NULO-218491 format. One record per residue: residue number from 1; x, y, z of N, C-alpha, C in turn; residue in one letter. Coordinates in Angstrom, 2 decimals, padded with zeros to 5 digits. Layout:
N
@pos = NUM | n_px = X | n_py = Y | n_pz = Z | ca_px = X | ca_py = Y | ca_pz = Z | c_px = X | c_py = Y | c_pz = Z | code = a
...
//
This chain:
130
@pos = 1 | n_px = 058.65 | n_py = 030.44 | n_pz = 106.63 | ca_px = 059.03 | ca_py = 031.83 | ca_pz = 106.68 | c_px = 057.84 | c_py = 032.72 | c_pz = 107.03 | code = m
@pos = 2 | n_px = 056.67 | n_py = 032.40 | n_pz = 106.55 | ca_px = 055.50 | ca_py = 033.20 | ca_pz = 106.87 | c_px = 055.18 | c_py = 033.18 | c_pz = 108.35 | code = l
@pos = 3 | n_px = 055.44 | n_py = 032.09 | n_pz = 109.02 | ca_px = 055.14 | ca_py = 032.02 | ca_pz = 110.45 | c_px = 056.07 | c_py = 032.91 | c_pz = 111.26 | code = s
@pos = 4 | n_px = 057.25 | n_py = 033.25 | n_pz = 110.75 | ca_px = 058.19 | ca_py = 034.10 | ca_pz = 111.47 | c_px = 057.90 | c_py = 035.58 | c_pz = 111.25 | code = r
@pos = 5 | n_px = 057.23 | n_py = 035.91 | n_pz = 110.16 | ca_px = 056.95 | ca_py = 037.31 | ca_pz = 109.85 | c_px = 056.15 | c_py = 038.01 | c_pz = 110.95 | code = f
@pos = 6 | n_px = 055.04 | n_py = 037.43 | n_pz = 111.45 | ca_px = 054.31 | ca_py = 038.09 | ca_pz = 112.52 | c_px = 055.14 | c_py = 038.25 | c_pz = 113.79 | code = p
@pos = 7 | n_px = 056.03 | n_py = 037.30 | n_pz = 114.07 | ca_px = 056.88 | ca_py = 037.39 | ca_pz = 115.24 | c_px = 057.82 | c_py = 038.59 | c_pz = 115.13 | code = k
@pos = 8 | n_px = 058.36 | n_py = 038.82 | n_pz = 113.95 | ca_px = 059.24 | ca_py = 039.98 | ca_pz = 113.73 | c_px = 058.48 | c_py = 041.28 | c_pz = 113.92 | code = r
@pos = 9 | n_px = 057.27 | n_py = 041.30 | n_pz = 113.41 | ca_px = 056.45 | ca_py = 042.51 | ca_pz = 113.57 | c_px = 056.17 | c_py = 042.75 | c_pz = 115.05 | code = i
@pos = 10 | n_px = 055.82 | n_py = 041.69 | n_pz = 115.75 | ca_px = 055.54 | ca_py = 041.81 | ca_pz = 117.19 | c_px = 056.77 | c_py = 042.32 | c_pz = 117.93 | code = a
@pos = 11 | n_px = 057.95 | n_py = 041.80 | n_pz = 117.63 | ca_px = 059.18 | ca_py = 042.26 | ca_pz = 118.27 | c_px = 059.48 | c_py = 043.71 | c_pz = 117.93 | code = l
@pos = 12 | n_px = 059.23 | n_py = 044.08 | n_pz = 116.68 | ca_px = 059.46 | ca_py = 045.47 | ca_pz = 116.27 | c_px = 058.52 | c_py = 046.41 | c_pz = 117.02 | code = a
@pos = 13 | n_px = 057.27 | n_py = 046.00 | n_pz = 117.19 | ca_px = 056.30 | ca_py = 046.83 | ca_pz = 117.93 | c_px = 056.69 | c_py = 046.96 | c_pz = 119.39 | code = l
@pos = 14 | n_px = 057.13 | n_py = 045.87 | n_pz = 120.00 | ca_px = 057.57 | ca_py = 045.91 | ca_pz = 121.40 | c_px = 058.76 | c_py = 046.84 | c_pz = 121.53 | code = v
@pos = 15 | n_px = 059.71 | n_py = 046.73 | n_pz = 120.63 | ca_px = 060.89 | ca_py = 047.60 | ca_pz = 120.65 | c_px = 060.49 | c_py = 049.06 | c_pz = 120.49 | code = f
@pos = 16 | n_px = 059.61 | n_py = 049.36 | n_pz = 119.55 | ca_px = 059.16 | ca_py = 050.73 | ca_pz = 119.32 | c_px = 058.42 | c_py = 051.27 | c_pz = 120.55 | code = a
@pos = 17 | n_px = 057.61 | n_py = 050.45 | n_pz = 121.17 | ca_px = 056.89 | ca_py = 050.88 | ca_pz = 122.38 | c_px = 057.85 | c_py = 051.19 | c_pz = 123.51 | code = a
@pos = 18 | n_px = 058.89 | n_py = 050.38 | n_pz = 123.65 | ca_px = 059.89 | ca_py = 050.61 | ca_pz = 124.70 | c_px = 060.61 | c_py = 051.92 | c_pz = 124.47 | code = a
@pos = 19 | n_px = 060.98 | n_py = 052.19 | n_pz = 123.22 | ca_px = 061.64 | ca_py = 053.46 | ca_pz = 122.92 | c_px = 060.71 | c_py = 054.64 | c_pz = 123.18 | code = l
@pos = 20 | n_px = 059.45 | n_py = 054.50 | n_pz = 122.82 | ca_px = 058.48 | ca_py = 055.56 | ca_pz = 123.05 | c_px = 058.35 | c_py = 055.85 | c_pz = 124.54 | code = w
@pos = 21 | n_px = 058.28 | n_py = 054.80 | n_pz = 125.36 | ca_px = 058.17 | ca_py = 054.99 | ca_pz = 126.81 | c_px = 059.40 | c_py = 055.69 | c_pz = 127.36 | code = c
@pos = 22 | n_px = 060.56 | n_py = 055.31 | n_pz = 126.91 | ca_px = 061.79 | ca_py = 055.96 | ca_pz = 127.38 | c_px = 061.83 | c_py = 057.42 | c_pz = 126.97 | code = l
@pos = 23 | n_px = 061.46 | n_py = 057.72 | n_pz = 125.76 | ca_px = 061.46 | ca_py = 059.10 | ca_pz = 125.29 | c_px = 060.41 | c_py = 059.92 | c_pz = 126.03 | code = a
@pos = 24 | n_px = 059.26 | n_py = 059.35 | n_pz = 126.27 | ca_px = 058.19 | ca_py = 060.07 | ca_pz = 126.94 | c_px = 058.46 | c_py = 060.31 | c_pz = 128.41 | code = g
@pos = 25 | n_px = 059.31 | n_py = 059.53 | n_pz = 129.03 | ca_px = 059.56 | ca_py = 059.69 | ca_pz = 130.45 | c_px = 060.65 | c_py = 060.70 | c_pz = 130.74 | code = s
@pos = 26 | n_px = 061.32 | n_py = 061.24 | n_pz = 129.70 | ca_px = 062.42 | ca_py = 062.15 | ca_pz = 129.90 | c_px = 062.02 | c_py = 063.38 | c_pz = 130.72 | code = d
@pos = 27 | n_px = 060.91 | n_py = 064.06 | n_pz = 130.34 | ca_px = 060.48 | ca_py = 065.26 | ca_pz = 131.05 | c_px = 060.05 | c_py = 064.94 | c_pz = 132.47 | code = a
@pos = 28 | n_px = 059.37 | n_py = 063.83 | n_pz = 132.65 | ca_px = 058.89 | ca_py = 063.51 | ca_pz = 133.99 | c_px = 060.04 | c_py = 063.08 | c_pz = 134.90 | code = s
@pos = 29 | n_px = 061.16 | n_py = 062.69 | n_pz = 134.32 | ca_px = 062.31 | ca_py = 062.28 | ca_pz = 135.12 | c_px = 063.13 | c_py = 063.48 | c_pz = 135.59 | code = a
@pos = 30 | n_px = 062.88 | n_py = 064.66 | n_pz = 135.02 | ca_px = 063.61 | ca_py = 065.86 | ca_pz = 135.40 | c_px = 063.28 | c_py = 066.25 | c_pz = 136.83 | code = q
@pos = 31 | n_px = 064.28 | n_py = 066.70 | n_pz = 137.55 | ca_px = 064.07 | ca_py = 067.24 | ca_pz = 138.89 | c_px = 063.62 | c_py = 068.69 | c_pz = 138.76 | code = t
@pos = 32 | n_px = 062.53 | n_py = 069.04 | n_pz = 139.41 | ca_px = 062.00 | ca_py = 070.40 | ca_pz = 139.36 | c_px = 062.34 | c_py = 071.15 | c_pz = 140.64 | code = s
@pos = 33 | n_px = 062.46 | n_py = 072.46 | n_pz = 140.49 | ca_px = 062.79 | ca_py = 073.34 | ca_pz = 141.61 | c_px = 061.75 | c_py = 074.46 | c_pz = 141.66 | code = y
@pos = 34 | n_px = 061.54 | n_py = 075.01 | n_pz = 142.84 | ca_px = 060.47 | ca_py = 075.98 | ca_pz = 143.06 | c_px = 060.89 | c_py = 077.40 | c_pz = 142.74 | code = t
@pos = 35 | n_px = 060.10 | n_py = 078.04 | n_pz = 141.89 | ca_px = 060.22 | ca_py = 079.47 | ca_pz = 141.63 | c_px = 059.02 | c_py = 080.16 | c_pz = 142.28 | code = l
@pos = 36 | n_px = 059.28 | n_py = 081.30 | n_pz = 142.88 | ca_px = 058.21 | ca_py = 082.15 | ca_pz = 143.40 | c_px = 058.24 | c_py = 083.42 | c_pz = 142.57 | code = i
@pos = 37 | n_px = 057.09 | n_py = 083.78 | n_pz = 142.01 | ca_px = 057.00 | ca_py = 084.90 | ca_pz = 141.09 | c_px = 055.94 | c_py = 085.89 | c_pz = 141.55 | code = c
@pos = 38 | n_px = 056.19 | n_py = 087.15 | n_pz = 141.26 | ca_px = 055.21 | ca_py = 088.20 | ca_pz = 141.53 | c_px = 054.84 | c_py = 088.83 | c_pz = 140.19 | code = k
@pos = 39 | n_px = 053.58 | n_py = 088.71 | n_pz = 139.80 | ca_px = 053.18 | ca_py = 089.27 | ca_pz = 138.51 | c_px = 053.22 | c_py = 090.79 | c_pz = 138.55 | code = s
@pos = 40 | n_px = 053.23 | n_py = 091.38 | n_pz = 137.36 | ca_px = 053.30 | ca_py = 092.83 | ca_pz = 137.25 | c_px = 054.63 | c_py = 093.25 | c_pz = 136.65 | code = g
@pos = 41 | n_px = 054.98 | n_py = 094.52 | n_pz = 136.87 | ca_px = 056.25 | ca_py = 095.04 | ca_pz = 136.36 | c_px = 056.38 | c_py = 094.83 | c_pz = 134.87 | code = g
@pos = 42 | n_px = 057.55 | n_py = 094.37 | n_pz = 134.44 | ca_px = 057.82 | ca_py = 094.15 | ca_pz = 133.02 | c_px = 057.51 | c_py = 092.73 | c_pz = 132.57 | code = d
@pos = 43 | n_px = 056.79 | n_py = 091.97 | n_pz = 133.38 | ca_px = 056.46 | ca_py = 090.59 | ca_pz = 133.02 | c_px = 055.57 | c_py = 090.59 | c_pz = 131.78 | code = m
@pos = 44 | n_px = 055.88 | n_py = 089.70 | n_pz = 130.84 | ca_px = 055.12 | ca_py = 089.61 | ca_pz = 129.59 | c_px = 054.66 | c_py = 088.17 | c_pz = 129.41 | code = v
@pos = 45 | n_px = 053.39 | n_py = 088.00 | n_pz = 129.04 | ca_px = 052.84 | ca_py = 086.66 | ca_pz = 128.80 | c_px = 052.40 | c_py = 086.53 | c_pz = 127.36 | code = a
@pos = 46 | n_px = 052.66 | n_py = 085.36 | n_pz = 126.81 | ca_px = 052.18 | ca_py = 085.01 | ca_pz = 125.49 | c_px = 051.32 | c_py = 083.76 | c_pz = 125.66 | code = e
@pos = 47 | n_px = 050.05 | n_py = 083.85 | n_pz = 125.26 | ca_px = 049.11 | ca_py = 082.75 | ca_pz = 125.41 | c_px = 048.68 | c_py = 082.31 | c_pz = 124.02 | code = v
@pos = 48 | n_px = 048.75 | n_py = 081.00 | n_pz = 123.78 | ca_px = 048.36 | ca_py = 080.43 | ca_pz = 122.49 | c_px = 047.40 | c_py = 079.28 | c_pz = 122.70 | code = r
@pos = 49 | n_px = 046.76 | n_py = 078.90 | n_pz = 121.63 | ca_px = 045.85 | ca_py = 077.75 | ca_pz = 121.67 | c_px = 046.61 | c_py = 076.50 | c_pz = 122.12 | code = a
@pos = 50 | n_px = 045.88 | n_py = 075.56 | n_pz = 122.68 | ca_px = 046.50 | ca_py = 074.31 | ca_pz = 123.12 | c_px = 047.14 | c_py = 074.44 | c_pz = 124.48 | code = g
@pos = 51 | n_px = 046.68 | n_py = 075.40 | n_pz = 125.28 | ca_px = 047.20 | ca_py = 075.62 | ca_pz = 126.64 | c_px = 048.70 | c_py = 075.86 | c_pz = 126.62 | code = a
@pos = 52 | n_px = 049.14 | n_py = 076.69 | n_pz = 125.69 | ca_px = 050.55 | ca_py = 077.06 | ca_pz = 125.62 | c_px = 050.71 | c_py = 078.47 | c_pz = 126.18 | code = q
@pos = 53 | n_px = 051.55 | n_py = 078.59 | n_pz = 127.18 | ca_px = 051.81 | ca_py = 079.89 | ca_pz = 127.81 | c_px = 053.31 | c_py = 080.05 | c_pz = 127.97 | code = v
@pos = 54 | n_px = 053.80 | n_py = 081.23 | n_pz = 127.61 | ca_px = 055.19 | ca_py = 081.61 | ca_pz = 127.88 | c_px = 055.16 | c_py = 082.91 | c_pz = 128.64 | code = k
@pos = 55 | n_px = 055.91 | n_py = 082.97 | n_pz = 129.71 | ca_px = 055.97 | ca_py = 084.18 | ca_pz = 130.53 | c_px = 057.42 | c_py = 084.60 | c_pz = 130.65 | code = i
@pos = 56 | n_px = 057.71 | n_py = 085.81 | n_pz = 130.20 | ca_px = 059.05 | ca_py = 086.39 | ca_pz = 130.35 | c_px = 059.06 | c_py = 087.20 | c_pz = 131.64 | code = e
@pos = 57 | n_px = 060.13 | n_py = 087.04 | n_pz = 132.41 | ca_px = 060.24 | ca_py = 087.71 | ca_pz = 133.71 | c_px = 061.67 | c_py = 088.15 | c_pz = 133.96 | code = f
@pos = 58 | n_px = 061.85 | n_py = 088.94 | n_pz = 134.98 | ca_px = 063.19 | ca_py = 089.32 | ca_pz = 135.44 | c_px = 063.61 | c_py = 088.34 | c_pz = 136.52 | code = q
@pos = 59 | n_px = 064.84 | n_py = 087.87 | n_pz = 136.45 | ca_px = 065.35 | ca_py = 086.97 | ca_pz = 137.47 | c_px = 065.73 | c_py = 087.74 | c_pz = 138.72 | code = g
@pos = 60 | n_px = 065.19 | n_py = 087.32 | n_pz = 139.86 | ca_px = 065.53 | ca_py = 087.96 | ca_pz = 141.13 | c_px = 066.97 | c_py = 087.68 | c_pz = 141.52 | code = g
@pos = 61 | n_px = 067.56 | n_py = 088.60 | n_pz = 142.26 | ca_px = 068.97 | ca_py = 088.46 | ca_pz = 142.65 | c_px = 069.16 | c_py = 087.82 | c_pz = 144.01 | code = t
@pos = 62 | n_px = 068.07 | n_py = 087.64 | n_pz = 144.77 | ca_px = 068.15 | ca_py = 087.05 | ca_pz = 146.10 | c_px = 067.14 | c_py = 085.91 | c_pz = 146.21 | code = d
@pos = 63 | n_px = 067.36 | n_py = 085.04 | n_pz = 147.17 | ca_px = 066.43 | ca_py = 083.94 | ca_pz = 147.42 | c_px = 065.06 | c_py = 084.49 | c_pz = 147.81 | code = a
@pos = 64 | n_px = 064.00 | n_py = 083.90 | n_pz = 147.28 | ca_px = 062.65 | ca_py = 084.33 | ca_pz = 147.62 | c_px = 062.36 | c_py = 084.11 | c_pz = 149.10 | code = a
@pos = 65 | n_px = 063.04 | n_py = 083.16 | n_pz = 149.74 | ca_px = 062.85 | ca_py = 082.93 | ca_pz = 151.17 | c_px = 063.43 | c_py = 084.08 | c_pz = 152.00 | code = s
@pos = 66 | n_px = 064.37 | n_py = 084.85 | n_pz = 151.42 | ca_px = 064.94 | ca_py = 086.02 | ca_pz = 152.11 | c_px = 064.22 | c_py = 087.31 | c_pz = 151.74 | code = n
@pos = 67 | n_px = 064.00 | n_py = 087.50 | n_pz = 150.44 | ca_px = 063.39 | ca_py = 088.72 | ca_pz = 149.92 | c_px = 062.34 | c_py = 088.35 | c_pz = 148.89 | code = t
@pos = 68 | n_px = 061.07 | n_py = 088.61 | n_pz = 149.16 | ca_px = 060.04 | ca_py = 088.28 | ca_pz = 148.17 | c_px = 060.31 | c_py = 088.99 | c_pz = 146.85 | code = p
@pos = 69 | n_px = 059.99 | n_py = 088.34 | n_pz = 145.73 | ca_px = 060.23 | ca_py = 088.97 | ca_pz = 144.43 | c_px = 059.43 | c_py = 090.26 | c_pz = 144.27 | code = p
@pos = 70 | n_px = 060.01 | n_py = 091.20 | n_pz = 143.56 | ca_px = 059.32 | ca_py = 092.44 | ca_pz = 143.19 | c_px = 058.40 | c_py = 092.15 | c_pz = 142.01 | code = s
@pos = 71 | n_px = 057.45 | n_py = 093.05 | n_pz = 141.72 | ca_px = 056.60 | ca_py = 092.84 | ca_pz = 140.55 | c_px = 057.43 | c_py = 092.62 | c_pz = 139.28 | code = p
@pos = 72 | n_px = 057.07 | n_py = 091.56 | n_pz = 138.54 | ca_px = 057.77 | ca_py = 091.22 | ca_pz = 137.32 | c_px = 058.95 | c_py = 090.28 | c_pz = 137.51 | code = g
@pos = 73 | n_px = 059.21 | n_py = 089.88 | n_pz = 138.75 | ca_px = 060.36 | ca_py = 089.02 | ca_pz = 139.05 | c_px = 059.94 | c_py = 087.62 | c_pz = 139.49 | code = q
@pos = 74 | n_px = 060.85 | n_py = 086.68 | n_pz = 139.25 | ca_px = 060.77 | ca_py = 085.34 | ca_pz = 139.82 | c_px = 062.11 | c_py = 085.06 | c_pz = 140.49 | code = c
@pos = 75 | n_px = 062.08 | n_py = 084.37 | n_pz = 141.61 | ca_px = 063.30 | ca_py = 083.97 | ca_pz = 142.31 | c_px = 063.17 | c_py = 082.53 | c_pz = 142.74 | code = s
@pos = 76 | n_px = 064.30 | n_py = 081.87 | n_pz = 142.79 | ca_px = 064.32 | ca_py = 080.53 | ca_pz = 143.37 | c_px = 064.02 | c_py = 080.65 | c_pz = 144.84 | code = w
@pos = 77 | n_px = 063.45 | n_py = 079.63 | n_pz = 145.39 | ca_px = 063.13 | ca_py = 079.61 | ca_pz = 146.81 | c_px = 064.39 | c_py = 079.80 | c_pz = 147.65 | code = l
@pos = 78 | n_px = 065.51 | n_py = 079.18 | n_pz = 147.22 | ca_px = 066.72 | ca_py = 079.16 | ca_pz = 148.03 | c_px = 067.87 | c_py = 080.03 | c_pz = 147.54 | code = d
@pos = 79 | n_px = 067.70 | n_py = 080.71 | n_pz = 146.38 | ca_px = 068.79 | ca_py = 081.54 | ca_pz = 145.85 | c_px = 068.27 | c_py = 082.44 | c_pz = 144.75 | code = r
@pos = 80 | n_px = 069.08 | n_py = 083.42 | n_pz = 144.37 | ca_px = 068.75 | ca_py = 084.27 | ca_pz = 143.24 | c_px = 069.12 | c_py = 083.59 | c_pz = 141.94 | code = g
@pos = 81 | n_px = 068.81 | n_py = 084.24 | n_pz = 140.83 | ca_px = 069.13 | ca_py = 083.70 | ca_pz = 139.51 | c_px = 070.61 | c_py = 083.88 | c_pz = 139.22 | code = f
@pos = 82 | n_px = 071.15 | n_py = 082.89 | n_pz = 138.55 | ca_px = 072.53 | ca_py = 082.96 | ca_pz = 138.08 | c_px = 072.53 | c_py = 083.51 | c_pz = 136.66 | code = r
@pos = 83 | n_px = 073.63 | n_py = 084.13 | n_pz = 136.29 | ca_px = 073.76 | ca_py = 084.66 | ca_pz = 134.94 | c_px = 073.62 | c_py = 083.51 | c_pz = 133.94 | code = q
@pos = 84 | n_px = 072.83 | n_py = 083.75 | n_pz = 132.90 | ca_px = 072.63 | ca_py = 082.76 | ca_pz = 131.85 | c_px = 071.45 | c_py = 081.83 | c_pz = 132.08 | code = g
@pos = 85 | n_px = 070.85 | n_py = 081.82 | n_pz = 133.27 | ca_px = 069.67 | ca_py = 080.98 | ca_pz = 133.48 | c_px = 068.49 | c_py = 081.59 | c_pz = 132.73 | code = e
@pos = 86 | n_px = 067.67 | n_py = 080.75 | n_pz = 132.09 | ca_px = 066.52 | ca_py = 081.26 | ca_pz = 131.34 | c_px = 065.54 | c_py = 082.01 | c_pz = 132.24 | code = p
@pos = 87 | n_px = 065.00 | n_py = 083.08 | n_pz = 131.69 | ca_px = 063.99 | ca_py = 083.86 | ca_pz = 132.40 | c_px = 062.67 | c_py = 083.82 | c_pz = 131.63 | code = t
@pos = 88 | n_px = 062.30 | n_py = 082.61 | n_pz = 131.21 | ca_px = 061.04 | ca_py = 082.36 | ca_pz = 130.51 | c_px = 060.42 | c_py = 081.10 | c_pz = 131.11 | code = v
@pos = 89 | n_px = 059.18 | n_py = 081.23 | n_pz = 131.59 | ca_px = 058.42 | ca_py = 080.06 | ca_pz = 132.02 | c_px = 057.65 | c_py = 079.54 | c_pz = 130.82 | code = l
@pos = 90 | n_px = 057.58 | n_py = 078.23 | n_pz = 130.67 | ca_px = 056.86 | ca_py = 077.66 | ca_pz = 129.53 | c_px = 055.96 | c_py = 076.52 | c_pz = 129.97 | code = a
@pos = 91 | n_px = 054.69 | n_py = 076.61 | n_pz = 129.53 | ca_px = 053.70 | ca_py = 075.55 | ca_pz = 129.74 | c_px = 053.19 | c_py = 075.16 | c_pz = 128.37 | code = v
@pos = 92 | n_px = 053.08 | n_py = 073.87 | n_pz = 128.13 | ca_px = 052.55 | ca_py = 073.40 | ca_pz = 126.85 | c_px = 051.61 | c_py = 072.23 | c_pz = 127.08 | code = a
@pos = 93 | n_px = 050.34 | n_py = 072.42 | n_pz = 126.74 | ca_px = 049.38 | ca_py = 071.31 | ca_pz = 126.76 | c_px = 048.77 | c_py = 070.98 | c_pz = 128.10 | code = g
@pos = 94 | n_px = 048.97 | n_py = 071.80 | n_pz = 129.11 | ca_px = 048.38 | ca_py = 071.53 | ca_pz = 130.42 | c_px = 047.46 | c_py = 072.71 | c_pz = 130.78 | code = d
@pos = 95 | n_px = 046.17 | n_py = 072.52 | n_pz = 130.55 | ca_px = 045.20 | ca_py = 073.60 | ca_pz = 130.75 | c_px = 045.15 | c_py = 074.09 | c_pz = 132.19 | code = a
@pos = 96 | n_px = 045.28 | n_py = 073.20 | n_pz = 133.16 | ca_px = 045.24 | ca_py = 073.62 | ca_pz = 134.57 | c_px = 046.42 | c_py = 074.51 | c_pz = 134.91 | code = a
@pos = 97 | n_px = 047.61 | n_py = 074.15 | n_pz = 134.44 | ca_px = 048.79 | ca_py = 074.99 | ca_pz = 134.69 | c_px = 048.66 | c_py = 076.33 | c_pz = 133.99 | code = h
@pos = 98 | n_px = 048.22 | n_py = 076.30 | n_pz = 132.74 | ca_px = 048.06 | ca_py = 077.53 | ca_pz = 131.97 | c_px = 047.06 | c_py = 078.46 | c_pz = 132.64 | code = a
@pos = 99 | n_px = 045.93 | n_py = 077.93 | n_pz = 133.08 | ca_px = 044.89 | ca_py = 078.73 | ca_pz = 133.73 | c_px = 045.40 | c_py = 079.34 | c_pz = 135.03 | code = t
@pos = 100 | n_px = 046.10 | n_py = 078.55 | n_pz = 135.84 | ca_px = 046.66 | ca_py = 079.05 | ca_pz = 137.11 | c_px = 047.58 | c_py = 080.24 | c_pz = 136.86 | code = y
@pos = 101 | n_px = 048.47 | n_py = 080.11 | n_pz = 135.89 | ca_px = 049.43 | ca_py = 081.18 | ca_pz = 135.62 | c_px = 048.74 | c_py = 082.42 | c_pz = 135.07 | code = l
@pos = 102 | n_px = 047.85 | n_py = 082.26 | n_pz = 134.11 | ca_px = 047.16 | ca_py = 083.42 | ca_pz = 133.52 | c_px = 046.30 | c_py = 084.11 | c_pz = 134.57 | code = v
@pos = 103 | n_px = 045.59 | n_py = 083.36 | n_pz = 135.39 | ca_px = 044.77 | ca_py = 083.97 | ca_pz = 136.45 | c_px = 045.64 | c_py = 084.76 | c_pz = 137.43 | code = d
@pos = 104 | n_px = 046.79 | n_py = 084.22 | n_pz = 137.80 | ca_px = 047.69 | ca_py = 084.93 | ca_pz = 138.72 | c_px = 048.19 | c_py = 086.23 | c_pz = 138.09 | code = a
@pos = 105 | n_px = 048.49 | n_py = 086.19 | n_pz = 136.80 | ca_px = 048.95 | ca_py = 087.39 | ca_pz = 136.11 | c_px = 047.87 | c_py = 088.46 | c_pz = 136.07 | code = l
@pos = 106 | n_px = 046.65 | n_py = 088.05 | n_pz = 135.73 | ca_px = 045.54 | ca_py = 088.99 | ca_pz = 135.63 | c_px = 045.25 | c_py = 089.64 | c_pz = 136.97 | code = i
@pos = 107 | n_px = 045.34 | n_py = 088.87 | n_pz = 138.04 | ca_px = 045.04 | ca_py = 089.37 | ca_pz = 139.38 | c_px = 046.22 | c_py = 090.10 | c_pz = 140.03 | code = r
@pos = 108 | n_px = 047.39 | n_py = 090.03 | n_pz = 139.44 | ca_px = 048.56 | ca_py = 090.69 | ca_pz = 140.02 | c_px = 049.08 | c_py = 089.96 | c_pz = 141.25 | code = g
@pos = 109 | n_px = 048.95 | n_py = 088.65 | n_pz = 141.27 | ca_px = 049.28 | ca_py = 087.85 | ca_pz = 142.45 | c_px = 050.69 | c_py = 087.27 | c_pz = 142.39 | code = e
@pos = 110 | n_px = 051.11 | n_py = 086.79 | n_pz = 143.54 | ca_px = 052.31 | ca_py = 085.97 | ca_pz = 143.65 | c_px = 051.90 | c_py = 084.55 | c_pz = 143.27 | code = t
@pos = 111 | n_px = 052.76 | n_py = 083.87 | n_pz = 142.50 | ca_px = 052.45 | ca_py = 082.49 | ca_pz = 142.13 | c_px = 053.70 | c_py = 081.62 | c_pz = 142.22 | code = f
@pos = 112 | n_px = 053.46 | n_py = 080.33 | n_pz = 142.25 | ca_px = 054.52 | ca_py = 079.34 | ca_pz = 142.42 | c_px = 054.54 | c_py = 078.42 | c_pz = 141.21 | code = y
@pos = 113 | n_px = 055.75 | n_py = 078.15 | n_pz = 140.72 | ca_px = 055.91 | ca_py = 077.22 | ca_pz = 139.61 | c_px = 057.11 | c_py = 076.32 | c_pz = 139.91 | code = a
@pos = 114 | n_px = 056.91 | n_py = 075.03 | n_pz = 139.74 | ca_px = 057.98 | ca_py = 074.06 | ca_pz = 139.89 | c_px = 058.49 | c_py = 073.78 | c_pz = 138.48 | code = h
@pos = 115 | n_px = 059.78 | n_py = 074.03 | n_pz = 138.26 | ca_px = 060.32 | ca_py = 074.05 | ca_pz = 136.90 | c_px = 061.66 | c_py = 073.34 | c_pz = 136.82 | code = v
@pos = 116 | n_px = 062.05 | n_py = 073.06 | n_pz = 135.56 | ca_px = 063.41 | ca_py = 072.64 | ca_pz = 135.27 | c_px = 063.87 | c_py = 073.37 | c_pz = 134.02 | code = y
@pos = 117 | n_px = 065.17 | n_py = 073.56 | n_pz = 133.92 | ca_px = 065.77 | ca_py = 074.22 | ca_pz = 132.76 | c_px = 065.80 | c_py = 073.21 | c_pz = 131.62 | code = n
@pos = 118 | n_px = 065.12 | n_py = 073.52 | n_pz = 130.52 | ca_px = 065.07 | ca_py = 072.58 | ca_pz = 129.40 | c_px = 066.31 | c_py = 072.63 | c_pz = 128.51 | code = d
@pos = 119 | n_px = 067.23 | n_py = 073.52 | n_pz = 128.82 | ca_px = 068.45 | ca_py = 073.63 | ca_pz = 128.03 | c_px = 068.24 | c_py = 074.31 | c_pz = 126.68 | code = g
@pos = 120 | n_px = 067.02 | n_py = 074.80 | n_pz = 126.44 | ca_px = 066.68 | ca_py = 075.45 | ca_pz = 125.17 | c_px = 066.12 | c_py = 076.85 | c_pz = 125.38 | code = q
@pos = 121 | n_px = 066.43 | n_py = 077.45 | n_pz = 126.51 | ca_px = 066.03 | ca_py = 078.83 | ca_pz = 126.76 | c_px = 064.77 | c_py = 079.01 | c_pz = 127.59 | code = g
@pos = 122 | n_px = 064.22 | n_py = 077.93 | n_pz = 128.14 | ca_px = 062.99 | ca_py = 078.04 | ca_pz = 128.93 | c_px = 063.09 | c_py = 077.24 | c_pz = 130.22 | code = s
@pos = 123 | n_px = 062.29 | n_py = 077.65 | n_pz = 131.17 | ca_px = 062.05 | ca_py = 076.87 | ca_pz = 132.38 | c_px = 060.71 | c_py = 076.18 | c_pz = 132.18 | code = m
@pos = 124 | n_px = 060.72 | n_py = 074.87 | n_pz = 132.02 | ca_px = 059.50 | ca_py = 074.10 | ca_pz = 131.79 | c_px = 058.77 | c_py = 073.87 | c_pz = 133.10 | code = k
@pos = 125 | n_px = 057.50 | n_py = 074.19 | n_pz = 133.13 | ca_px = 056.67 | ca_py = 074.04 | ca_pz = 134.31 | c_px = 056.20 | c_py = 072.59 | c_pz = 134.41 | code = v
@pos = 126 | n_px = 056.46 | n_py = 071.97 | n_pz = 135.58 | ca_px = 056.02 | ca_py = 070.60 | ca_pz = 135.82 | c_px = 054.89 | c_py = 070.53 | c_pz = 136.84 | code = t
@pos = 127 | n_px = 054.80 | n_py = 071.56 | n_pz = 137.67 | ca_px = 053.76 | ca_py = 071.61 | ca_pz = 138.69 | c_px = 053.57 | c_py = 073.06 | c_pz = 139.07 | code = r
@pos = 128 | n_px = 052.38 | n_py = 073.40 | n_pz = 139.52 | ca_px = 052.09 | ca_py = 074.78 | ca_pz = 139.96 | c_px = 051.61 | c_py = 074.74 | c_pz = 141.40 | code = i
@pos = 129 | n_px = 051.64 | n_py = 075.89 | n_pz = 142.05 | ca_px = 051.20 | ca_py = 075.99 | ca_pz = 143.43 | c_px = 052.35 | c_py = 075.76 | c_pz = 144.39 | code = g
@pos = 130 | n_px = 052.11 | n_py = 076.11 | n_pz = 145.66 | ca_px = 053.18 | ca_py = 075.97 | ca_pz = 146.68 | c_px = 053.60 | c_py = 074.54 | c_pz = 146.90 | code = p
//
């Protein structure tokens, strides 16, 4: 019986690692879409330790490819925002993404964020830049 105990532990660890990998790949498996944003206007940023940034914005009504966003707005590259879509960008734990967004806000620039709707009220940033 003692010889089987380590085998059970090894199987349990392999199973736990497999579950961890599946859970960890969920966000990376999400398809992201391009938002184009223009800082300014009523845009509000909340910056916290750990490279956490939340940016509240107004959803543009037209595609950014047709009409560039006004200050304080973000628009999808190919369409305007639909009613009920979150108007909050969220970055957590990625210093490069957080820095890019904060710098764009401070400078009053247009910026690009590749995002997906997390289903919890935010657009999670997966990549920044065009």
